[in-house]
C-alpha positions, -999 to 999 in steps of 0.1 A, spaced: -24 329 -406 -15 327 -442 -27 299 -465 -1 290 -491 -11 270 -523 10 239 -529 40 248 -552 56 227 -579 90 216 -567 116 200 -588 125 165 -577 161 165 -563 179 132 -568 206 130 -541 233 106 -552 259 99 -525 279 70 -511 259 56 -482 278 49 -450 262 29 -428 107 149 -384 -89 247 -371 -122 228 -362 -144 252 -381 -123 256 -412 -98 226 -415 -74 228 -444 -79 207 -475 -54 178 -476 -23 187 -495 -3 166 -519 28 153 -502 44 145 -535 61 113 -545 95 121 -529 118 91 -530 142 105 -505 142 124 -472 162 151 -489 133 156 -513 109 159 -485 128 188 -468 131 205 -502 94 202 -509 83 212 -473 106 242 -473 94 256 -506 57 250 -499 57 267 -465 85 293 -470 106 279 -442 144 278 -447 155 243 -456 187 245 -435 165 254 -404 141 225 -411 170 201 -414 186 215 -382 155 210 -362 151 174 -375 187 165 -368 184 180 -332 151 160 -327 160 127 -342 193 126 -361 169 124 -392 155 90 -382 118 85 -379 122 52 -358 94 34 -378 67 57 -363 74 47 -327 69 74 -301 94 92 -281 92 93 -243 72 126 -247 50 110 -272 66 127 -302 67 110 -336 89 110 -367 120 129 -380 106 163 -368 92 150 -335 55 161 -339 42 157 -304 9 150 -286 11 156 -250 -4 181 -226 23 207 -233 30 201 -269 2 200 -295 24 201 -327 10 168 -340 -27 180 -338 -17 215 -352 0 197 -382 -31 176 -388 -53 207 -389 -29 228 -410 -23 201 -436 -54 181 -434 -33 149 -433 -43 121 -409 -23 117 -376 -12 82 -386 5 94 -418 21 124 -400 35 99 -375 48 73 -399 55 89 -433 87 108 -433 76 133 -461 42 140 -443 61 144 -410 84 170 -424 56 187 -442 36 189 -410 65 204 -392 70 230 -419 32 239 -417 35 244 -379 66 266 -382 49 286 -409 18 292 -388 41 303 -359 60 325 -381 28 342 -393 18 347 -357 52 364 -350 48 387 -380 77 371 -399 70 378 -435 86 384 -470 123 386 -472 126 384 -434 117 346 -437 150 340 -457 171 353 -427 175 321 -406 185 344 -376 150 359 -375 135 325 -368 148 320 -334 117 327 -314 97 306 -338 119 276 -332 118 282 -295 79 281 -297 81 249 -317 100 232 -289 71 240 -264 97 238 -237 88 240 -200 105 273 -194 128 299 -211 161 285 -202 151 251 -216 136 268 -248 170 286 -253 190 253 -247 168 237 -274 170 265 -299 207 272 -294 213 235 -302 193 239 -335 214 270 -345 247 251 -336 237 224 -360 228 248 -387 261 264 -383 280 232 -386 259 217 -415 245 182 -417 252 150 -435 230 121 -425 203 98 -438 209 110 -474 204 147 -464 231 173 -467 233 209 -458 263 233 -460 274 251 -429 255 284 -425 269 313 -406 240 327 -387 237 354 -361 205 345 -342 181 372 -331 171 358 -297 144 384 -291 128 378 -258 153 350 -250 183 373 -252 181 381 -215 173 344 -206 203 328 -189 210 296 -207 211 263 -188 246 258 -174 248 291 -158 260 282 -124 250 301 -92 263 294 -57 229 277 -49 230 256 -79 266 244 -72 255 235 -37 224 216 -50 244 193 -74 256 161 -60 281 157 -88 305 187 -92 304 184 -130 266 185 -132 243 215 -140 215 217 -115 180 220 -130 152 206 -109 125 184 -122 89 194 -114 81 183 -78 52 162 -90 77 138 -109 97 127 -78 94 120 -41 114 137 -14 134 112 5 141 74 3 126 43 17 156 21 10 194 25 8 209 33 -25 225 2 -40 221 3 -79 229 27 -107 205 24 -137 216 34 -173 187 47 -195 184 61 -230 160 90 -232 141 81 -264 143 118 -273 166 148 -272 186 163 -244 165 195 -243 133 177 -248 140 153 -220 148 181 -195 117 199 -205 96 167 -201 109 161 -166 99 197 -157 64 190 -169 41 180 -141 20 158 -163 49 135 -173 52 117 -139 87 106 -148 122 118 -140 158 107 -136 186 120 -113 208 129 -143 206 135 -181 237 133 -203 240 151 -237 253 133 -267 274 159 -285 297 168 -256 288 148 -225 272 177 -207 254 166 -176 222 180 -159 211 168 -126 173 171 -121 167 151 -89 189 150 -58 204 117 -51 188 116 -16 154 118 -33 135 92 -53 132 97 -90 104 80 -110 124 60 -135 122 22 -128 88 16 -110 93 -6 -80 130 -2 -80 129 36 -76 137 36 -38 171 21 -41 184 33 -76 200 63 -91 189 69 -128 211 83 -155 194 92 -189 214 94 -220 203 114 -249 193 94 -280 173 64 -292 181 27 -284 180 18 -322 203 45 -334 240 42 -324 250 76 -337 239 91 -304 263 72 -282 294 93 -287 328 88 -270 322 121 -252 288 107 -238 305 74 -227 333 91 -210 312 118 -192 287 92 -180 312 68 -168 330 94 -149 296 103 -132 289 67 -125 324 61 -110 318 92 -88 285 80 -75 297 44 -70 328 56 -50 309 81 -30 282 57 -20 301 24 -17 285 8 -47 306 -21 -63 316 -10 -98 303 -41 -114 275 -51 -138 257 -66 -108 252 -31 -94 254 -9 -126 224 -21 -148 204 -12 -178 168 -2 -174 160 -35 -193 176 -54 -165 156 -42 -137 128 -66 -126 91 -54 -132 100 -31 -161 91 -35 -198 117 -10 -213 146 -22 -236 170 7 -230 199 10 -232 196 -15 -260 220 -35 -281 239 -6 -294 251 5 -259 288 -9 -254 287 -22 -219 324 -35 -222 338 -1 -231 315 17 -205 325 -6 -176 363 -3 -185 358 35 -183 339 32 -150 368 13 -135 393 38 -143 406 24 -175 414 45 -205 407 21 -235 406 32 -271 370 40 -281 356 12 -304 343 38 -328 343 76 -329 313 95 -344 319 128 -360 307 150 -389 330 162 -416 327 197 -428 331 216 -461 328 202 -495 348 176 -515 353 150 -487 375 124 -504 371 86 -500 400 61 -506 400 23 -504 436 17 -497 451 11 -463 484 28 -475 464 57 -489 483 57 -521 455 46 -545 435 71 -563 404 87 -547 375 64 -551 348 90 -549 341 125 -535 313 133 -511 295 166 -512 300 170 -474 292 174 -446 289 138 -438 282 120 -405 305 90 -400 318 65 -375 356 60 -376 378 35 -357 413 51 -360 434 76 -380 465 74 -401 487 98 -421 482 101 -458 486 128 -484 480 164 -473 443 176 -468 438 213 -475 403 225 -465 386 250 -444 418 272 -441 439 243 -426 462 216 -438 471 182 -423 478 146 -432 453 127 -410 428 104 -428 401 86 -407 393 49 -412 356 41 -413 342 13 -392 342 -18 -414 308 -29 -428 319 -63 -441 334 -73 -474 316 -45 -494 331 -18 -473 365 -25 -456 396 -4 -454 378 27 -464 393 61 -454 381 97 -457 399 130 -452 389 157 -428 398 193 -427 404 193 -390 436 181 -373 440 147 -358 408 142 -337 413 138 -300 406 104 -286 408 86 -319 437 60 -319 463 59 -346 459 29 -370 
C-alpha cells in the first residue's frame, strides 16, 4: 500500500447558476482543507490520492446524486456522498478511518472528509490491484477497483454497479455544484468480462418472475419466508434509501434480514424481482404476510430520483399485480410504507407524487408534473422570456441536471452534432425563478409536454 503525502491543491471556485460520498500503524490524520464547495472536495481528493476526478464524481453520483443527506445512513448503513459503509459485507467506513486518520463521525457528516475517505479507499484498492503510474490516469483500468469498492454480494451485482458508474462517467455530471464533462471510456472489465450482467434472461428466470417485465434475481433465503399466512391484499410503495445495485446486493446479504418483492431503477425504470409473490418478503414487519413490497431507488429527501421512467414502470407493475390478484386500484390498498401500522419509516415521503402515480396505475396517461434529465455538452444557454426572443441571460458550463415541466420551440440549438429548436422550461421556483428556459442538444424529449 502506498502512502501519499498531502498535496497542495489550488482552490477551485465554481460559479454557476443554481437550479433548485491498520491497527498497528494507523495513518496520521490528514488535512481535509478548507474547501467551500463539493467541487473543491472532489478536486482535492482526486489529486491527493491519484484517483481520476471523473471517476470519483461518477461513484458519488451513482451512490447518492451527490447528496450527503445530513449524515443520515442508507438502508445498508452507508454514509455521505460516497456511501462509506459499515455493515458485515462492506467495511469502507472503517477502512477510510484507518487510511486517513479521520474520525468516523467526520467521515459520515462532512462532505469533504467523506469524499477524501472514499478516495483513500480506492487508492488502497488500486495499489492492491497493482494499478500504478500512468495507468491510473486511464479510467478504463479502474473497473475492478470500482467493483471492489461496491462490495457487492456477487459478480453480476458488482458488474451492475460498476457499469452504472461508467455510464455516468460517459454522460458527465452536473449536480450539487459539481460538473464533469462526458468522458469516452472503454472499461477493462478484467475478471468481470465473462460475468453475465443482471438482466440476462434465461428460461428458468423468465418462469420464476411473476411480472413479465421483471428481471429475476433471488434474495438470500434468510431474508424472506417461503409461503404466506394471509391472503395478499395490499401493495406497499417503498424508497430504498440507497442505490439500485446497492439495494439488490443488500437483499442478497444474509445479514440484512430485509427484502422486498421488487426493486425499480430510477434512470430507466428497470425492474428486478427478488422474492416470489407467493412468498413473504421482510419489508413491513407485522404486515408482511398480506403485502407485496416495491422498492424504488433513491432517497426520500431527494426528488431527483423520482423520474417519469420510474413512475411509469412502477405504476405498470402495480397495475399488473392489482389486476392479477383482484386488489382494488385505490389508495386504500396501494399504500406507502409510512402508512402501514406498526412501522416507523417515512418512505416514500413528501416528494413522491401519489396523484400522478395513481393516475398511471388506473390506466391514465397524464402529462408528467416534472421531467428530470441531464443536459450534455458545454455552453447550455439560459433565457428568461416565455417567447424565447430575449437575449441569453447566462451560459452554464454543462452538463447540468435539471427538472423541466414542458418544452417549446425557440431559436435553433446546435450542439453535439445535432440541431433542433426545442427549449425546455424549468420548474418554477417562485418569483425569483419563473419562466426560465434552457436549450438542449437532443431532440424533443419523449414524454415532456409542449408548453
